[in-house]
TORLOLUM-903702 format. One record per residue (C-alpha): residue in three letters; x, y, z; residue number from 1. Coordinates in steps of 0.001 Angstrom, whole numbers, padded with zeros to 6 digits. Layout:
<atoms>
<atom><residuo>ALA</residuo><u>X</u><v>Y</v><w>Z</w><num>NUM</num></atom>
...
</atoms>
This chain:
<atoms>
<atom><residuo>MET</residuo><u>-169407</u><v>-148900</v><w>021786</w><num>1</num></atom>
<atom><residuo>LEU</residuo><u>-169140</u><v>-149913</v><w>019282</w><num>2</num></atom>
<atom><residuo>SER</residuo><u>-164993</u><v>-151570</v><w>018311</w><num>3</num></atom>
<atom><residuo>MET</residuo><u>-163553</u><v>-149479</v><w>015131</w><num>4</num></atom>
<atom><residuo>SER</residuo><u>-159813</u><v>-149969</v><w>014109</w><num>5</num></atom>
<atom><residuo>ALA</residuo><u>-157952</u><v>-146549</v><w>014365</w><num>6</num></atom>
<atom><residuo>ALA</residuo><u>-157889</u><v>-147017</v><w>010570</w><num>7</num></atom>
<atom><residuo>SER</residuo><u>-161458</u><v>-146955</v><w>010143</w><num>8</num></atom>
<atom><residuo>LEU</residuo><u>-162058</u><v>-144816</v><w>012226</w><num>9</num></atom>
<atom><residuo>THR</residuo><u>-159365</u><v>-142450</v><w>010065</w><num>10</num></atom>
<atom><residuo>GLN</residuo><u>-160916</u><v>-142716</v><w>007357</w><num>11</num></atom>
<atom><residuo>SER</residuo><u>-164190</u><v>-141614</v><w>008693</w><num>12</num></atom>
<atom><residuo>LEU</residuo><u>-162544</u><v>-138808</v><w>010577</w><num>13</num></atom>
<atom><residuo>PHE</residuo><u>-160966</u><v>-137727</v><w>007088</w><num>14</num></atom>
<atom><residuo>SER</residuo><u>-164386</u><v>-137968</v><w>005515</w><num>15</num></atom>
<atom><residuo>LEU</residuo><u>-165791</u><v>-134879</v><w>007627</w><num>16</num></atom>
<atom><residuo>PRO</residuo><u>-166386</u><v>-131825</v><w>006780</w><num>17</num></atom>
<atom><residuo>VAL</residuo><u>-162892</u><v>-129479</v><w>006931</w><num>18</num></atom>
<atom><residuo>PRO</residuo><u>-165076</u><v>-127128</v><w>010116</w><num>19</num></atom>
<atom><residuo>GLU</residuo><u>-165597</u><v>-130374</v><w>011912</w><num>20</num></atom>
<atom><residuo>ARG</residuo><u>-162377</u><v>-131901</v><w>011467</w><num>21</num></atom>
<atom><residuo>ILE</residuo><u>-160794</u><v>-128380</v><w>013283</w><num>22</num></atom>
<atom><residuo>ALA</residuo><u>-163222</u><v>-128689</v><w>016008</w><num>23</num></atom>
<atom><residuo>LEU</residuo><u>-162853</u><v>-132049</v><w>015531</w><num>24</num></atom>
<atom><residuo>ALA</residuo><u>-158104</u><v>-131794</v><w>016359</w><num>25</num></atom>
<atom><residuo>ASP</residuo><u>-158895</u><v>-128782</v><w>019020</w><num>26</num></atom>
<atom><residuo>GLN</residuo><u>-161331</u><v>-130511</v><w>020653</w><num>27</num></atom>
<atom><residuo>LEU</residuo><u>-158247</u><v>-133522</v><w>020736</w><num>28</num></atom>
<atom><residuo>TYR</residuo><u>-156057</u><v>-130947</v><w>021889</w><num>29</num></atom>
<atom><residuo>ALA</residuo><u>-156806</u><v>-129586</v><w>024117</w><num>30</num></atom>
<atom><residuo>SER</residuo><u>-157529</u><v>-132992</v><w>026034</w><num>31</num></atom>
<atom><residuo>VAL</residuo><u>-153540</u><v>-134008</v><w>025840</w><num>32</num></atom>
<atom><residuo>PRO</residuo><u>-152648</u><v>-132708</v><w>029647</w><num>33</num></atom>
<atom><residuo>GLN</residuo><u>-150116</u><v>-129323</v><w>030001</w><num>34</num></atom>
<atom><residuo>ASP</residuo><u>-146850</u><v>-131242</v><w>030934</w><num>35</num></atom>
<atom><residuo>TRP</residuo><u>-147204</u><v>-133238</v><w>027912</w><num>36</num></atom>
<atom><residuo>GLN</residuo><u>-144550</u><v>-131263</v><w>025789</w><num>37</num></atom>
<atom><residuo>ALA</residuo><u>-142440</u><v>-131222</v><w>028599</w><num>38</num></atom>
<atom><residuo>GLU</residuo><u>-142399</u><v>-134294</v><w>029450</w><num>39</num></atom>
<atom><residuo>ALA</residuo><u>-141935</u><v>-134785</v><w>025234</w><num>40</num></atom>
<atom><residuo>ASP</residuo><u>-138990</u><v>-132270</v><w>025535</w><num>41</num></atom>
<atom><residuo>ALA</residuo><u>-137224</u><v>-133432</v><w>028779</w><num>42</num></atom>
<atom><residuo>ALA</residuo><u>-137548</u><v>-137155</v><w>026757</w><num>43</num></atom>
<atom><residuo>TRP</residuo><u>-135826</u><v>-135389</v><w>023140</w><num>44</num></atom>
<atom><residuo>LEU</residuo><u>-133300</u><v>-133842</v><w>025318</w><num>45</num></atom>
<atom><residuo>GLU</residuo><u>-132376</u><v>-136923</v><w>027257</w><num>46</num></atom>
<atom><residuo>GLU</residuo><u>-132110</u><v>-138100</v><w>023556</w><num>47</num></atom>
<atom><residuo>ALA</residuo><u>-130247</u><v>-135627</v><w>021910</w><num>48</num></atom>
<atom><residuo>GLU</residuo><u>-127039</u><v>-136116</v><w>025711</w><num>49</num></atom>
<atom><residuo>GLN</residuo><u>-126935</u><v>-140048</v><w>025234</w><num>50</num></atom>
<atom><residuo>ARG</residuo><u>-126400</u><v>-139339</v><w>021364</w><num>51</num></atom>
<atom><residuo>SER</residuo><u>-124270</u><v>-137314</v><w>021989</w><num>52</num></atom>
<atom><residuo>ALA</residuo><u>-122371</u><v>-138532</v><w>023866</w><num>53</num></atom>
<atom><residuo>GLU</residuo><u>-121932</u><v>-141975</v><w>022076</w><num>54</num></atom>
<atom><residuo>MET</residuo><u>-120624</u><v>-139359</v><w>018926</w><num>55</num></atom>
<atom><residuo>GLU</residuo><u>-118055</u><v>-138354</v><w>021690</w><num>56</num></atom>
<atom><residuo>THR</residuo><u>-117600</u><v>-141331</v><w>022812</w><num>57</num></atom>
<atom><residuo>HIS</residuo><u>-116901</u><v>-143113</v><w>019681</w><num>58</num></atom>
<atom><residuo>PRO</residuo><u>-115830</u><v>-139609</v><w>017179</w><num>59</num></atom>
<atom><residuo>ASP</residuo><u>-115035</u><v>-142003</v><w>014063</w><num>60</num></atom>
<atom><residuo>MET</residuo><u>-118847</u><v>-143362</v><w>013423</w><num>61</num></atom>
<atom><residuo>VAL</residuo><u>-120018</u><v>-140263</v><w>012628</w><num>62</num></atom>
<atom><residuo>LEU</residuo><u>-121519</u><v>-139559</v><w>009674</w><num>63</num></atom>
<atom><residuo>ASN</residuo><u>-121322</u><v>-136058</v><w>007930</w><num>64</num></atom>
<atom><residuo>HIS</residuo><u>-124836</u><v>-134548</v><w>005799</w><num>65</num></atom>
<atom><residuo>ASP</residuo><u>-123943</u><v>-136609</v><w>002423</w><num>66</num></atom>
<atom><residuo>GLU</residuo><u>-123230</u><v>-139264</v><w>004367</w><num>67</num></atom>
<atom><residuo>PHE</residuo><u>-126047</u><v>-139227</v><w>006456</w><num>68</num></atom>
<atom><residuo>LEU</residuo><u>-128191</u><v>-138723</v><w>002796</w><num>69</num></atom>
<atom><residuo>ALA</residuo><u>-126038</u><v>-141553</v><w>000868</w><num>70</num></atom>
<atom><residuo>GLY</residuo><u>-127080</u><v>-144162</v><w>003781</w><num>71</num></atom>
<atom><residuo>ILE</residuo><u>-130835</u><v>-142779</v><w>003529</w><num>72</num></atom>
<atom><residuo>THR</residuo><u>-130165</u><v>-143750</v><w>-000381</w><num>73</num></atom>
<atom><residuo>LEU</residuo><u>-128578</u><v>-147402</v><w>000070</w><num>74</num></atom>
<atom><residuo>LYS</residuo><u>-131718</u><v>-148162</v><w>002468</w><num>75</num></atom>
<atom><residuo>ARG</residuo><u>-133777</u><v>-147219</v><w>000369</w><num>76</num></atom>
<atom><residuo>GLY</residuo><u>-132590</u><v>-149525</v><w>-002741</w><num>77</num></atom>
<atom><residuo>LYS</residuo><u>-132736</u><v>-152076</v><w>-000985</w><num>78</num></atom>
<atom><residuo>ALA</residuo><u>-135954</u><v>-151749</v><w>001169</w><num>79</num></atom>
</atoms>
């Protein structure tokens, strides 16, 4: 089997007609194990619980929405 880079494979797939891309997406989604979503949800819940605990431990480090957005803007300016 020929080896293709992910970028080149993606480029080729995006050139397919829409109905073929939709059929392929359906096949790919059907190939995902049924318990994947449960595992993903559990991982997100674990992350949320960890961040909540960190905020309770260090409330002085918690940012409000405006502070968070200002930090993103500042980092984008440095990039």
